[in-house]
VEXDREN-2710 file (C-alpha; in Angstrom, 1 decimal):
% VEXDREN-2710
k/r/px/py/pz
1/MET/8.8/34.2/-4.0
2/PHE/10.8/30.9/-4.0
3/ILE/9.9/27.5/-4.9
4/ASN/11.0/23.9/-3.2
5/GLU/13.6/23.4/-6.1
6/ASN/13.5/19.6/-4.7
7/PHE/10.6/19.1/-6.8
8/LEU/13.1/19.7/-9.7
9/ALA/14.6/16.3/-8.9
10/LEU/11.7/14.4/-9.0
11/GLN/10.7/12.3/-12.5
12/ASN/8.4/14.6/-15.2
13/ASN/5.5/12.3/-14.7
14/TYR/4.0/10.0/-12.0
15/LEU/4.3/6.3/-13.2
16/PHE/0.7/5.5/-13.3
17/THR/-0.2/9.2/-15.3
18/GLU/2.3/8.3/-17.8
19/ILE/0.6/4.7/-18.6
20/GLU/-2.4/6.3/-18.2
21/LYS/-1.4/8.4/-21.2
22/ARG/0.0/5.7/-23.4
23/VAL/-3.1/3.6/-23.0
24/ASN/-5.2/6.6/-23.7
25/GLU/-3.4/7.4/-27.1
26/TYR/-3.7/4.1/-28.2
27/LYS/-7.3/3.5/-27.5
28/LYS/-7.7/6.8/-29.8
29/ASN/-5.7/5.3/-32.4
30/ASN/-7.2/1.6/-32.0
31/PRO/-11.4/2.2/-31.0
32/ASP/-11.7/-1.4/-31.9
33/LYS/-9.4/-2.6/-29.6
34/HIS/-10.4/-4.0/-26.2
35/VAL/-7.7/-3.3/-24.0
36/ILE/-7.6/-5.2/-20.6
37/LYS/-5.7/-3.2/-17.6
38/LEU/-3.9/-4.8/-15.2
39/GLY/-1.8/-2.7/-14.1
40/VAL/-3.2/-0.1/-11.5
41/GLY/-3.8/-1.7/-8.2
42/ASP/-7.8/-0.3/-7.9
43/VAL/-10.3/-2.7/-7.0
44/SER/-13.2/-4.2/-9.1
45/GLN/-15.6/-5.7/-6.6
46/PRO/-18.1/-3.9/-5.4
47/ILE/-18.8/-3.3/-1.5
48/PRO/-20.4/-5.1/0.7
49/GLN/-23.9/-4.7/1.0
50/ILE/-23.9/-4.4/4.6
51/ILE/-21.4/-1.6/4.5
52/ALA/-23.2/0.4/2.1
53/ASP/-26.8/0.3/4.2
54/GLU/-24.5/1.6/7.0
55/MET/-23.7/4.5/5.1
56/LYS/-27.2/4.8/4.1
57/LYS/-28.2/5.0/8.0
58/ALA/-25.5/7.1/8.8
59/ALA/-26.6/9.7/6.0
60/ASP/-30.2/9.7/7.4
61/GLU/-29.0/10.3/11.0
62/MET/-27.5/13.9/9.1
63/THR/-31.2/15.1/8.6
64/ASN/-32.1/14.8/12.0
65/ILE/-31.3/17.0/14.7
66/LYS/-31.0/14.3/17.5
67/THR/-28.6/12.5/15.4
68/PHE/-26.7/15.1/13.2
69/HIS/-23.1/14.8/12.9
70/GLY/-21.1/18.2/12.5
71/TYR/-17.3/18.3/13.0
72/GLY/-15.8/15.3/14.0
73/PRO/-12.7/14.5/15.9
74/GLU/-9.7/15.1/13.8
75/THR/-8.0/11.5/14.9
76/GLY/-11.1/9.5/14.4
77/TYR/-14.2/8.7/16.2
78/ASP/-14.0/6.6/19.3
79/PHE/-16.6/4.0/18.4
80/LEU/-14.2/2.7/14.9
81/LYS/-10.9/2.7/17.1
82/GLN/-12.9/0.3/19.9
83/THR/-13.9/-1.7/16.7
84/ILE/-10.6/-1.7/15.3
85/LEU/-9.2/-2.9/18.4
86/GLU/-11.3/-5.6/19.7
87/ASN/-10.7/-6.9/15.6
88/GLU/-7.1/-6.3/14.9
89/TYR/-4.6/-5.6/17.9
90/LYS/-4.6/-7.1/21.3
91/ASN/-2.0/-4.4/23.0
92/ILE/-2.9/-1.1/20.9
93/SER/-4.7/1.4/23.2
94/LEU/-7.3/3.8/21.6
95/SER/-4.6/6.8/21.7
96/GLU/-2.5/5.0/19.7
97/ILE/-5.0/5.0/16.5
98/PHE/-5.6/7.9/14.4
99/ILE/-8.0/7.3/11.2
100/SER/-7.4/9.2/8.5
101/ASP/-8.3/9.6/4.4
102/GLY/-5.8/6.8/3.2
103/ILE/-2.1/5.6/3.7
104/ALA/-0.9/7.6/0.7
105/SER/-1.7/10.8/2.7
106/ASP/-0.4/9.4/5.8
107/ILE/2.8/8.1/4.3
108/GLY/3.7/11.4/3.1
109/ASN/2.1/13.4/6.3
110/ILE/4.2/11.6/8.6
111/LEU/7.4/13.4/7.3
112/ASP/6.4/16.1/9.3
113/LEU/7.6/14.8/12.5
114/PHE/10.9/13.9/11.4
115/SER/14.2/16.8/10.9
116/GLU/15.3/17.2/6.9
117/LYS/18.8/15.9/8.5
118/ASN/17.1/12.3/8.6
119/THR/18.7/9.8/6.2
120/VAL/15.6/7.6/5.0
121/ALA/16.8/3.6/3.5
122/ILE/13.8/2.8/0.7
123/THR/13.9/-0.3/-0.9
124/ASP/14.1/-0.7/-4.8
125/PRO/12.1/-1.4/-6.5
126/VAL/9.7/0.5/-3.9
127/TYR/5.8/1.9/-4.4
128/PRO/6.7/5.9/-5.7
129/GLU/4.9/7.2/-2.7
130/TYR/7.7/6.5/-0.4
131/LEU/10.4/7.8/-2.8
132/ASP/8.6/10.6/-4.0
133/THR/8.0/12.4/-0.8
134/ASN/11.4/12.1/0.6
135/ILE/12.5/13.6/-2.5
136/MET/10.0/16.9/-2.2
137/ASN/11.6/16.8/1.3
138/GLY/15.2/17.1/-0.2
139/ARG/16.0/14.1/2.2
140/GLN/19.3/11.8/1.7
141/ILE/18.5/8.5/0.7
142/ILE/19.8/5.3/0.5
143/PHE/18.3/2.5/-1.6
144/LEU/18.2/-1.5/-0.4
145/PRO/18.2/-3.7/-2.9
146/CYS/15.5/-6.2/-3.0
147/VAL/16.3/-8.9/-5.6
148/ALA/15.6/-12.5/-6.7
149/GLU/19.5/-13.2/-4.9
150/ASN/18.2/-12.1/-1.7
151/ASN/14.4/-13.2/-1.8
152/PHE/13.3/-9.6/-2.4
153/VAL/14.2/-9.1/1.3
154/PRO/15.9/-5.4/2.3
155/PRO/19.4/-5.8/3.3
156/ILE/20.2/-4.3/6.8
157/PRO/22.4/-1.5/6.0
158/ASP/26.1/-1.7/7.1
159/GLU/25.7/2.3/8.0
160/LYS/23.0/4.2/10.5
161/VAL/19.7/5.2/8.7
162/ASP/17.0/7.1/10.7
163/LEU/13.9/5.8/8.6
164/ILE/13.1/2.8/7.0
165/TYR/10.1/1.8/4.6
166/ILE/8.9/-1.5/4.7
167/CYS/5.9/-2.9/2.9
168/ASN/5.1/-6.3/4.1
169/PRO/3.1/-7.6/1.3
170/ASN/5.0/-6.2/-0.8
171/ASN/4.0/-3.4/-3.6
172/PRO/5.4/-4.0/-6.0
173/THR/6.7/-7.5/-5.8
174/GLY/4.2/-9.3/-4.2
175/THR/6.6/-10.9/-2.2
176/THR/7.4/-11.2/2.1
177/ILE/8.6/-10.6/4.9
178/ASN/9.4/-13.9/7.6
179/LYS/8.7/-12.9/11.3
180/ASN/12.4/-13.9/11.5
181/ASP/13.8/-11.3/9.3
182/LEU/11.3/-8.9/10.8
183/GLN/12.8/-9.3/13.9
184/LYS/16.3/-8.4/12.4
185/TRP/15.0/-5.4/11.1
186/VAL/13.3/-3.9/14.5
187/ASP/16.3/-5.1/16.7
188/TYR/18.5/-2.6/14.0
189/ALA/15.9/0.2/14.5
190/VAL/16.2/0.1/18.3
191/GLU/19.5/-0.2/18.5
192/ASN/20.0/2.8/16.1
193/ASN/17.4/5.1/17.4
194/SER/15.5/4.8/14.0
195/VAL/12.0/4.5/13.3
196/ILE/10.5/1.9/10.8
197/LEU/7.4/3.3/8.9
198/TYR/6.0/-0.5/8.2
199/ASP/3.2/-0.3/5.3
200/GLY/0.1/-3.3/5.9
201/ALA/-2.1/-2.3/3.1
202/TYR/-2.3/-5.8/2.1
203/GLU/-2.3/-7.8/5.6
204/LYS/-5.6/-9.0/5.1
205/PHE/-4.1/-11.0/1.8
206/ILE/-1.7/-13.1/3.6
207/SER/-2.0/-17.1/4.1
208/SER/1.1/-18.4/5.1
209/GLU/1.5/-18.9/8.5
210/ASN/5.3/-17.3/9.2
211/ILE/4.3/-13.9/7.9
212/PRO/3.1/-11.4/10.4
213/HIS/0.0/-9.5/10.0
214/SER/1.4/-6.6/12.4
215/ILE/4.7/-5.6/12.7
216/TYR/3.6/-5.4/16.4
217/GLU/3.7/-9.1/16.7
218/ILE/7.4/-8.5/17.0
219/PRO/9.4/-8.2/20.3
220/ASN/10.1/-4.3/20.8
221/ALA/8.5/-3.1/17.7
222/LYS/6.4/-0.7/19.7
223/LYS/9.2/0.6/20.7
224/CYS/10.7/1.3/17.1
225/ALA/7.6/1.4/14.5
226/ILE/4.8/3.2/13.1
227/GLU/2.3/1.0/11.4
228/PHE/-0.2/2.0/8.2
229/ARG/-3.4/0.3/7.8
230/SER/-6.2/0.4/4.8
231/PHE/-9.7/-0.6/4.1
232/SER/-8.9/0.5/0.1
233/LYS/-8.3/-3.3/-0.9
234/SER/-9.1/-5.2/1.9
235/ALA/-13.0/-3.8/1.7
236/GLY/-13.2/-2.1/-1.7
237/PHE/-12.7/1.5/0.0
238/THR/-10.5/3.1/-2.8
239/GLY/-13.7/5.2/-3.5
240/LEU/-14.5/5.6/0.3
241/ARG/-10.9/6.8/1.3
242/CYS/-11.0/5.7/4.9
243/SER/-7.4/4.1/6.7
244/TYR/-5.6/3.8/10.3
245/THR/-2.2/4.7/11.3
246/ILE/-0.9/3.2/14.6
247/VAL/1.8/5.5/16.6
248/PRO/2.4/3.8/20.1
249/ASN/3.0/5.6/23.2
250/GLU/6.1/3.6/23.5
251/LEU/7.8/5.4/20.9
252/VAL/9.6/8.2/21.7
253/GLU/13.0/10.0/20.6
254/GLN/15.0/8.9/22.6
255/THR/18.1/11.9/23.1
256/LYS/14.8/14.1/24.2
257/ASN/12.7/12.0/25.3
258/ILE/9.8/13.2/22.9
259/SER/6.9/11.3/22.2
260/LEU/6.2/10.9/18.7
261/ASN/2.3/10.2/19.5
262/LYS/1.7/13.5/20.8
263/PHE/3.7/14.6/17.7
264/TRP/1.3/13.0/15.5
265/ASN/-1.5/13.9/17.3
266/ARG/-0.7/17.8/17.4
267/ARG/0.1/17.6/13.7
268/GLN/-3.5/16.1/12.6
269/CYS/-5.5/18.2/14.7
270/THR/-3.9/21.1/13.4
271/LYS/-3.9/19.7/9.2
272/THR/-6.8/17.7/9.2
273/ASN/-10.3/17.8/9.3
274/GLY/-10.5/14.0/9.9
275/VAL/-12.5/11.6/7.8
276/SER/-16.7/11.8/8.0
277/TYR/-18.6/10.3/10.1
278/ILE/-20.4/8.9/7.1
279/ILE/-17.6/6.9/5.8
280/GLN/-16.6/6.0/9.9
281/ARG/-19.6/4.0/10.2
282/ALA/-19.2/2.4/6.9
283/ALA/-15.6/1.4/8.3
284/GLN/-16.9/0.4/11.3
285/ALA/-19.5/-2.1/8.9
286/VAL/-16.5/-3.8/7.4
287/TYR/-16.4/-6.0/10.8
288/SER/-19.8/-6.7/11.2
289/PRO/-20.3/-10.6/10.9
290/GLU/-22.0/-9.9/7.3
291/GLY/-19.1/-7.5/6.3
292/LYS/-16.7/-10.1/7.3
293/LYS/-17.7/-12.8/5.3
294/ASN/-18.4/-10.7/2.2
295/CYS/-14.9/-8.7/2.2
296/ALA/-13.3/-12.5/2.6
297/ALA/-15.1/-13.0/-0.2
298/ASN/-13.6/-10.3/-2.3
299/ILE/-10.2/-10.9/-1.3
300/LYS/-10.9/-14.9/-2.0
301/TYR/-11.8/-13.4/-5.8
302/TYR/-8.7/-11.0/-6.3
303/MET/-6.6/-14.3/-4.9
304/ASP/-7.6/-16.5/-7.3
305/ASN/-7.4/-14.1/-9.7
306/ALA/-3.9/-14.0/-8.5
307/LYS/-3.3/-17.6/-9.0
308/ILE/-4.5/-17.6/-12.5
309/ILE/-1.7/-14.9/-13.7
310/TYR/1.3/-16.6/-11.4
311/ASP/0.4/-20.2/-12.9
312/GLY/-0.4/-18.6/-16.8
313/LEU/2.7/-16.8/-16.8
314/LYS/4.6/-19.8/-15.1
315/LYS/3.5/-21.7/-17.8
316/SER/3.9/-19.8/-20.7
317/GLY/7.7/-19.7/-19.0
318/TYR/8.3/-16.3/-16.6
319/GLU/10.3/-16.0/-14.1
320/THR/7.6/-15.1/-11.6
321/TYR/7.2/-14.4/-7.9
322/GLY/4.4/-13.1/-5.6
323/GLY/0.7/-13.5/-5.6
324/ILE/0.4/-15.8/-2.8
325/ASP/0.1/-13.5/-0.1
326/ALA/-0.4/-10.7/-2.0
327/PRO/-2.5/-9.6/-5.0
328/TYR/0.4/-8.7/-7.2
329/ILE/2.5/-11.0/-9.7
330/TRP/5.8/-10.0/-10.7
331/PHE/8.1/-11.3/-13.7
332/LYS/10.8/-11.1/-15.4
333/ILE/10.9/-9.7/-19.2
334/PRO/13.1/-11.1/-21.6
335/GLU/16.5/-9.6/-21.3
336/ASN/16.2/-7.8/-25.4
337/PHE/13.6/-5.6/-24.1
338/SER/13.4/-2.6/-21.7
339/CYS/10.7/-2.3/-19.2
340/TRP/8.7/0.8/-21.4
341/ASP/9.6/-1.2/-24.7
342/TRP/7.8/-4.3/-23.2
343/PHE/4.8/-2.5/-22.2
344/ASP/4.2/-0.9/-25.7
345/TYR/4.6/-4.3/-26.7
346/TRP/2.1/-5.8/-24.7
347/LEU/-0.4/-3.1/-25.5
348/LYS/0.2/-3.0/-29.1
349/ASN/0.2/-7.0/-29.9
350/LEU/-1.7/-7.9/-27.0
351/GLY/-4.1/-5.5/-25.8
352/ILE/-2.5/-6.0/-21.8
353/VAL/-1.9/-3.2/-19.7
354/GLY/0.8/-3.8/-16.6
355/THR/2.9/-2.0/-14.8
356/PRO/7.0/-1.6/-15.9
357/GLY/8.9/-2.4/-12.8
358/ILE/11.6/0.5/-13.7
359/GLY/8.9/2.7/-12.6
360/PHE/9.3/1.3/-9.2
361/GLY/13.0/1.8/-9.3
362/LYS/16.6/0.5/-11.2
363/ASN/16.3/-2.8/-10.1
364/GLY/12.6/-3.1/-11.1
365/GLN/14.3/-2.7/-14.7
366/LYS/13.9/-6.2/-16.1
367/TYR/10.6/-6.7/-14.2
368/PHE/6.8/-5.9/-14.8
369/ARG/4.2/-6.1/-12.7
370/LEU/0.8/-7.3/-13.2
371/SER/-2.4/-6.6/-10.6
372/ALA/-5.2/-9.1/-9.6
373/PHE/-7.6/-6.8/-8.9
374/GLY/-9.2/-6.7/-12.1
375/ASP/-12.4/-8.6/-13.2
376/ARG/-12.1/-12.2/-13.5
377/ASN/-13.3/-13.0/-17.2
378/GLU/-10.8/-9.7/-18.2
379/THR/-8.1/-11.8/-16.1
380/LEU/-8.7/-15.1/-17.8
381/GLN/-9.0/-13.5/-21.1
382/ALA/-5.7/-11.7/-20.7
383/ILE/-3.9/-15.3/-19.7
384/ASP/-5.4/-16.5/-22.4
385/ARG/-3.7/-14.0/-25.2
386/ILE/-0.6/-14.5/-23.0
387/LEU/-0.5/-18.1/-23.7
388/TYR/-1.7/-18.0/-27.4
389/LYS/0.8/-15.3/-27.6
390/ASN/3.8/-16.7/-26.5
END
């Protein structure tokens, strides 16, 4: 028996596991202290009633032999794909949409399509999923520094890379890439026969005009990009699990003229069982008039939280980013603190949990991430504590 020794190159603990460990230890030793969690990006507002109603209706269908559903299509039901087309895209076909149980799954699984010989470009700081899945596969990784000096926009590398991860709006920095900068990446990818893995999980939080909601707004992007979207943050599906991935028919490996869409379809049909009928009916309800209205209200709730956090940090004198087109706020910590020291200091002195920037890469060393997905009252309490203690 031989193990995959690439796992030895991973950090001992996953970032959020380490956070939970430290928080639990503190709470055990200080049971009377109220801890406010602004670290993990889990939603706090419940799903809209219309979504719950559609799940109940779908569950009832499963009790009737005439409407019972057994195995569903591995790539998703057409009723959900068609609804996505009508509401999200103008230039995509049903065969290019693949329904799955979450972006995190697809971000890792999509690597099955690509040789381990490929070189991967990853931003630094970065969502840990991108980095860890490639370490597990033993790929060569090139880091693209995203720092205040370049407005956190990943620079085009001098050398050729094969796979490129872009998260827009970005997690963890909460910053964005505009259409002009994204066009440069598309041009680079087309010229170099590279593939952009485009994470659009926070697309529904965009309010600025020049920020693309989809990479396919950029000319030639269908020739070089795979897009990932999720219902988790925009519709509160973190406990339901449903997302979708777009693999355009135009996206081919040029030297052998191989369709990545066909490869991904083959992979999914072999290795997944699909998303349940009940959950897909719930996702379809997101696009109902009531679903759209209620989801928009929840997004506004979180972005109002983001403004509260952003304004509070700025008032306290912190160098602050994000929070305008994304539910994350990224701020610089005092020079005399390391990230984990700052984490412990805030936990013990303010009772606030954030996410150390170092967990997202070396360029996050002097930064901290706060999430706007918390409860409003707790968010206000957290800012009061910051202002009072500052």
